[in-house]
N, C-alpha and C positions, 0 to 999 in steps of 0.2 A: 626356436624362441626368437621373436623379432621385437624391435624397439622403434617407437614412433615419437616424434616431437610434434605437437599439435598446437596451432594458434587459432582462436575463435574470436571473431569481431562481430559487433552488433550490440543490441540491448541484452547483455549477458551478465550484468551485475545487479543485484537487488531483486532477482527473479527466481531464486532458488537454483541457480545454474550449477554451482559447484556441488551441492548435495546431489543434484541429478547426475552429474558426472561420476560421483563416488558410487552411487547405487548402480549405475550402468556398468562401471568397471567391475564391481562385485558380481553382478549378474553374469558378465562375460569372463569371469575368472582372470582379470587383468590386474597387474600390479603397477604402481607408479605414484604420481602426485599431480596436483592441480593447484593453481593460484590465480588470483586476480592480478592484472597488470594495468598500466595506464591505457593500453590499447584494447583490453578485453579480458580474455582468459587464456592462459597457456598451461600445457600439461605434457608430461612424458608418460608413456605407457609401454609395457612389454608383455608379450604373451604370444599365443598362436596367431598366425597370419589371418585365418578366417575370423577369429574373434576380434582382432583389431579392425578388420574391414567392417564387420557388423557395427562396431562401436562408432566408427566415423560416419557410416551411413545413418545411424540412428540420430547422431548429433545434428546432421544436416536435415534429415527428413522428419524427425519427431522430437524436437526440443521441448522443454517445458512450455506450457500454454502462454505464459506471460513473456517469454523470451522472443527476441527477433534476431535470428542468426543471419548475418549478412555475408560472412565469409568463413570458410574453414580451410586451413592449410595444414596438411599432414606431410611431414618430412621424415624419411627413414633415417635412423641413427645407426652408427657403425657397429655397435656391439651392445648386448644387454648389460644393464648396470647392476643387475642382481637385486632389484627392488623386492621387498616383501610387504604384501598388502598395499593399501592405497591410503594416502594422507592428503589433507588440504593444507598446503604450506602458507606461511605468512605472505601477504601480498607484496608485490614488487612495485616500488614507487618510481615516479619520473614524470615527464611531460604528458599531460592527459590528452588522449585522442579517442576515447571510447564514448559511447552514448549512455546517459543516465536514465534509469527507469523513472517514469512518473509515479506519483503517489497512487496507491491502489485501495479501492473501497474494501470494507470488511468482507472477508470471505464467509461462506456459510458455516464453516467449522468454528471460526472465531465468534460469529453471531450466536451460535448455539451455546458456546461457553459463556459469552457475555450475559445471557439470560438464564443460565442454569444455576439455581440456588445451590450453594455448597461448592461450586467450582471456585478455585482460588483466584480466578479473574472475573468473578461475578460482578457485573456492572462497573468493571474497570475501564475507564474511557480511553485508555491508550493500548488496548489489547491489539496484538498483531502476530503475524507468523511469516513464513517464507512466501506465502501466497497473497499477502495483503499488508497494508499499513503504509506508513510514510516512507518515501524514498528520496525523490528530488528535493522536497521541502526541507529535509534535515541534513542534506549533503553539503559539506563544506569544501571537500576536495575529493579527487579520485586517487586511487581506486576506492570502491564502495566498501569500506570497513567501518566498524563501530567507532574506531579512533578518529575517523574523518567525518563524523556526523555529530549532531546535537546530543546524541546519546553517550558521547565520550565521558561525560561527567557522572554517569550513572553506572556503578559497578553492579554486575549481575549477582543476585543472591544465589545460594547453592542450588535451589530448585530450578531456577532459570538457567544456570550454568550447566546443570545436568541435561536439560532439554537441548541446549545449544550443542552439546557434545554427542548427543544420541542420534545416530544415523536413522533410526526408526521414527524419530519425532519429526513432525512437520515444522518444528522450530530449529531443526538442525542447521547451524550456521545462519540463523536469522539475526541479522545485525542489530535491529532495534528491540530484540527480545527483552521483555520486562514484565513486571507484575506490581501489585500494590505495595509489596514489601520493598522493592528495589528501584522502581521506576518513577517517572514524573507523577505529580499529583495535581488534581484540579482544585481550584479555590474560587470563591466568589467575593468580589469587592463591590461596595456600594458606589453611588455617584461621586462621593468624596474620596474614593480610593481606600476606604477602610475595610479591612478583612471582616467578613461576616461569618458567624458561627453557624454550622449546619451543613447539610449535604449540598454541595455546590450545584449539581444538576437540578435538584429539587427547588433550590432557591431561584435558579434561572427560570424554571418552569412557572413558578409563582409570579415572578416579575413579568413574564410574557403574558400570562393570563390576566394580570392587572393592567394591561395596556402599556407597559413600559417598553423601552428600547434597550436591548441587551447587546453589548459588544462581546462576541464569542471569539476568544483568541485560541485558535487551534494550531495545528502543526504548520499550516501553509499561510497563515496570516490572520486577519481579523474580519469577521462578518458582523455587520450591524443587522440585528434581527428584531422583528416584532411579529405580533399575531396578524397573519395575512387576512383574517376575517374581521379585523377590527379597523374600520375606516379611519377613525381618529388617530390610531397608532400609525397607520400607513401614511397618512398625511403629515404627521409629525416627523416621521422618518424622511419623507421627501423633502421637507423644509430643511432638515438638518444636513441632508446630503446635497442640497441645492439641485435637486433632480425632479422638477415639477411634472414632467411628462414621460420621460423614458421608462419603458416597462421594467418592472421588478420581477426577479425570479422567485419561485415559490418552492420551498423545501417541504417535501411530503415524507411522512414516516415510512411508507412502503408503497408498492404499486397499487394495492387496493385503495389506499387513501387518494392517490393521484387520479384513479379512475372515477372517483365520486363527482368530480367537476370537470373532467376533460375526457375526450375520446383518445385512447391510447392504442395505436396500432401494434401488432406483434413486433414489427421492426423497431418502433419507438420503445416498447417495453424491453426489448433486448438491449438497446442502448442504455436506457435508464439503469438497468440491473447489471451492466457490464463492469469490470474492474475499474474502468476509467471514470464511471459515474458522472457523465457530462450533463450540462443543462440541455434539455430537449424541448423544442417548440411543439406544443400539442394544441389541437383544436378544442376550444371550450364547448361543453354541451350547450350552453346558452351564451351566444356571442355578446349579449348585453350584460353578462354577469362579471363581477370582479373588475369593473372599469377602473377602479382606483389603482389596480395593479397593472393592468394592460388595457389600453383603449381599443385594441383590435380584437379579432376573433380568436387569436391564439395567445398562449401564455407559456412562458419558460418554466419547465418543471425540472426538479432534480431530486434524487434520493440521497440519503446520508452518505457522504463519501469518507467519513471517519466515524469511529464509534462514539465520539463525543457528541 
C-alpha cells in the first residue's frame, strides 16, 4: 500500500475535474480525497503502486476535454492514512493563483433536455451541467465553489441537490446546478422598466419581430439585439450605439441558419459549435448582401453561447 500527495495546476476548476478524479479513483480502486485550492486542485491517494501510476498518467495525458492541465506534482507520503473510499472535501481558501474557466456554450445533453417536453428543465434558460454553463462570468472569488459565485443566493432544491451528490450524474459537483424550482428566473420589462406578464422569451421574440431593440441581460452582460433582417431596426440600433459603420455580429439559431447566407468551412463550423462559441468571420454568399450589418464581403457569425 502506497500513498501519494498530488497537486494539479491549470484550468482545473469549473470543468468537472473533481468528479473526473473521483471516477478515476474508483476505477483504479484507490482511496483518498480531493479539493479545490487557490492554486488548482490537490488530493491524497493510497493504493497499489501500479494503480497510482496509472492514475497520475491518466490525469496528465487524458484529462476532461474542457480542462487544461499545466502541471502535475506527485509526492510520495511516508505511510498510508487508512482512507476508506474517496471524498471531495470542502475547498481550501487563500491567495488565488489558478486559472478560471471561461463560460461554456450549452452541451448537447443540456440542449436535449432544454427542448424535451416533460423534462423538469424544459425551456429553462439557465440550464447547465459540469460540461457547460456559466463559469468566469459568475465567479466572484477563487476557488470555484458555489459560495464564491452569483449562485450563492440560490439554495438547491432536493432534486438538484440529489444530482449534485450523485457520482453517476453529469451534474455531480456542478456548482451552478439549478432548475426552475430553485434557480434564477427570466423576466421581461418594457421600455419604462415595468414588469410585463407573460412568458419572457416569447415576449422578447415578439418585440424583435416588431422591429424593436431588446436589451438581453444574460450571465455575462447585456446584449442589445434587433432583427438582423430588418434594415430600419439595424439603423436604429446603430444610432443608439453611436456605431455608424463598424460591422455588427449576427447571432444564428444553429449552423444550418448560418449557412443560409454565409459560406461556412468545416474549420469555421467547428469553431462556431465549440464550447467557447466565439464570433467567427465568414464569407457572405453574396458580398453585396446585408450591407447594413457589414459593408465588406465577410460577416461575424455566432451561435447561442447560453440557453437564454
